[in-house]
N, C-alpha and C positions, 0 to 999 in steps of 0.2 A: 504493500500500500504506500503510495507516494504521500509525502508530507509537505505541505506548502510552507515556504519560508515566511518568517514574520514580515519581511519587506513586501512580498507579493500579496500577503493578506491585508496590508495597509492600503494598497492601491484601490480596491473596490470601495472601501469606506470613504477615502478621500474623493473619489469620483462621484459617489452618491451624494456626498455633502455639497460639492460644488455644483452638481446638477440642480438640486433644490434651491440653492442660493441663486443660480442663474435665472430660473423661472420666476422666482419671487422678485428678483431685481428687474427683470423685463417688465413685469406688471407695474412695479413702482415707477419705472422710467416712463411708461406709457401714460400713467396718471399725471406724472410731473410735466410731461410735454403738453398734455391737454390743458392743464392749469396754466402753464407758461403762456401758451398761445392765447388763452382766454383773457388773462390779466393784461397781456401786452396790448390786445385790441381795446379792452376797456379803458386802459390808461390813455391810449392814443385818442379815443373818442372824447374823453374828458378834457384832454389838453386842447383838442380842436374846438370844443365848445367854449373854451375860455379865450380862444384866440380873437384878437380885435380885427383880423382880416376878414373881408367879405368875399366869399368865393364867387358870387355873382359878378362883382366888379372885375375880377380876374378873368372870368369866363367871357365877359364882353370886351375885354381888352382895355378896361378903364373908362370906357365910353358909355355911361349909363343913359346919356341923352339920346342914344341911337335907338332906344326902344320906348314905347309908351308905357304908361302905368299898368294897363291891362296886360300887355306882353310881359312886363316884368313880373307881375303876379303869377302869370301862367308859367314862366320859366322857373320861378321859385318853387311852384308846386311840382313841376316835372323833375326838378333836381332833388326833391325831397327835403328842401330847406325849411318848409313850413311846419314840420312835425317836431315833437319834443325829442330830447336826447335819448330817453329810454326806447321810444318808438323807432328811432333811427338805428339803435343798436340791435333791436330784435329783428328789424327788417333786413339789416345787413347779414346777420347770422343765418336767417332763414334762406336768403338768397345764396349765401356761401355754401350751405349744406347741399344746395341743388347744383353747385358748380359754377354759379354766376358771381364773379368778383366785382361786377359793376363797371361803370364807364368812367374813364378819367376825364375830369373837367379841364385839365391843362392840355393834354395831348389829343383830346376829342376822339379817343378810341378805347377799346376794351382794356381793362387793367391787365388781364392775362396776356393780351397782345403786347402791351408795353413791356411787361416783365420778360416775355419770351424774346423780344427784340434786344433788350439791353442786358439780360442776364449773362449771355455767353462772354461778352467783353469784360464784365465785372469778374466772372469766374476765372477767365484767362489771366487777368491782372493779379487777382488775389492768389491764384495757384502758383504762378511764376514767382511772385514775391515771397510767398510762404516757403517754397522749396529753396530759393536762393538764400533767404535769411537763415534757414536751418543749416545749410551747407557752410555758409560764411560764419555764422555765429558759433557753430560747434567747432569749426576749424580754428578760428581765432581764439576761442576760449581754451582749446587744447594747446595752442601755441603759447598762450600766456602761462598755463600751468607748467608746461615743459621748461619754459625759460623763466621760472619764478624768480623775481627779484632783479631781473636784468632790465636793460634799457627798453627792449622790445615789450616786456611785460608791463612796465610802468606806463609807456605811451599808449599801448592798446587799451589799458584800463581807463586812462584819461579820455581817450577817444570814445569809449563806451559810455562813460559818465556824461560826456558832452552831448552825445546823441540822445541820451535819455532826457536831457534838459531842454532840447530844442523842439519847439512845436513843429509838427509835420507841415502845416500850411506855410509857416515862415521858411522852412527849409525848401519847400517847393518854389516859393517866390525867389529865393536866392538862386536856385538852379535855373529858373527861367531867365533871370537877369544875367547870369554868367554864361550859360551854354547856348541860350536861344537869342538873346539880345546882343551881348557883347561879342561872343565868339561866332555866333550864327552857325553852330554845329547841328542843332536840333530844331524841330518845329516848336513854335510857341505854344500851340494848343492842339486839341482835337485828336482823333484816332486815325484820321486819314486826310489827304488833301481835299480841298473844297470840291464838291460835286462827285466824290467817290465814296463808296462804303469801305469798311475795313478790309473786307475780303477781295475787293477789286483792285487794290494797290499791289505793288511789288513787295517782295520779301524785305528788301532793304528799306523801303518806306515804312513797312510795318515796324521793323526794329527801331527806326528813328522815332516814330511816334510813341512807341512803348518805352523808350529809353528813360526819359525823365520821370514819368509816373511810376515806373517799375523801380527805379533807383530810390525815389523818395519813400515808397511803401516798404521796400526792403530795409532801408536804413532805420526806419521807424520801429522795426521789430528786432533789430540787431543787438542792442545793448543788453537786454535781459538774458539772451542766450549766451553771450560772451561771458558775462559775469557769473552766471549760474554754472556753466560748463567748467570754468576755471576753478571754482570752489569745489565742485564735485570731483574733478580729477585730482585735485590736491588731497581731498579727503581719502580718496582711494589709494593714492600713493603712500599715504601715512597710515593706512590700515594695517591690522595685524597680519592678515593673510598675505599681503604683498611683502611685508617684512619677512614673513616665513619663507616665501618663495625666493627672496633675495638671499637669505641665509643659506639656501640650498643651491646657490650658484646659478639661478635663473637669470638670463640676460634681460636688459631693459626692453628690447623689442618683444621677447617672448612674454614678459609680464604685461606689456601693453595689449598684446593680442588676446591673452587669456583672461586678464582681470580688469583692465581699464576700459577698453574700447566699448564693449557691449554694456557694461555697468554704468558708463557715463553717457552713452548715446541714447539709451532708452528713456532715462529721466528727461533728457533734453527734448525728445519727441513728445513726451507726455506734457511737458510745460508748453511746448509750441502749439499743440492741439488745444490746450486750455486757453490760449490767447486769441481764439477766433473772434471774440468781441472787439478786441483792439484792432484786429486785422480788418474787420468790416468797417469800424469807425475810421481807421486810417484811409481806407479806400474811398469813403465818402469825401473826405477832405481832399485827397489827391485828385479824384475825378472832378470835383468842383473847381479847384484851382486851374487844372489843365483842360477844363471843358471836355472831359472824356465822357462819351455817351454811354455810361453804364447806369447801374441801379443807384449808385451814390448821388450822381447829379440829378437823376429823376426824383430821388427822395427830397432833395433840397427844393426843387421846383414844386413838388407836391406840397411841401410844408409852407412855402411862401404863397402858393395859390390856394391854400386851404382846401386842397383836393383830397377829401376824405377817402374815397374808394381807392385811389392809388396809394395813399399813405398807409391805409390798412393792409393792402396787398404786400407792399414792401416791408412793412412791420412784421407781418406773418412770416415772410421769407427770412428776414434777418433773425427773428427769434428761433426759427427752425435751424438756421445756419449755425448760430451760436450753440444751440442745444446739441447739434451733431458733433461739433468740436469738443464740447465738454464730455459728451458720451464716449467719443473715441479715446479721450484722455483717461476717462474712468475705466473703460474696458482694458486698455493697455496696462494701466496701473494694477487692476485686479488680476490680470494674467501674470504679471510679474510677481505679485503677492502669492498667487496660487503656486507658481513654480517654486518659490521659496518654501512654502509650507509642505509641498509634496516632497521636495528634496530633503527637507528637514526630517520628515516622518520616515522616509526610506533610510536615511543615514542613521537615525536613532534605532530603527529596527535592526539594521545591520550590526550596530554596536552591541545591542542586546544579544543577538545571535552569537 
């Protein structure tokens, strides 16, 4: 008769425990997402109701004299501006559940169409900047840790602190003044030359129009990653197991591959996923300054024009976007914790055997 080892006996228990935790966590996350979207919409409606801006004035281009009193009353009724706040909220959610996100007052088209047109450019800009910030932030933080106390370490840390204190919109204006106006290397604004869409231009023109917004959005995310990675790598190098490996003659490269790289990169990825709110906020400022036709600039126009349907639609997307980033960070962190617990249980069982 075969006898199972204590290590193998621990594995089903650990798997069963984490399976129940997974399904309970999935239910809680679904409830949390629904509440997040609900409260985000309610807050946006309340803020719009307190706004002094008149959406009808923006809808008519500021020319109220172009319509009669009867036409103005009819337009207010058609736009749903003659109802109370609670009735507007209930009407919006009932239409949303049927798949209707409403009509944008600023762009004079469906909210879903506006989001579908502008979402790809925003996602492209945010995805490229997110990836570049992760690569540069982790690499520079690792360089700081490896050269601890050196000239390179001191100046990279000062550069990171400087970036963290500079507002992204001010950095964007400095970039435009230097590279677009003074040096004339890049376009001043927009995602393509006048008369062309983003996909109709050449690859070189795409890169030139993306250069400044991408640089600003990447730099705005860099400082946290650099400083966090530096401290994490230094903590790992000063840990007991790294000291144990060094005492047994392990080389610096072997120690880095086995103990430093994965254990410092994964926390950096978790931190970077958790910063999706800052990423979306930075994209709003970058798109506004560079007149980049993404969701960020549309959100600003919707706010200034008191465009409730479009503002609600982008608010829902931004809340979902931030939730997905936090969820990814939470799942990766839980997976790392699960690996530690499973490894610890197996190790303990092996020692007892």
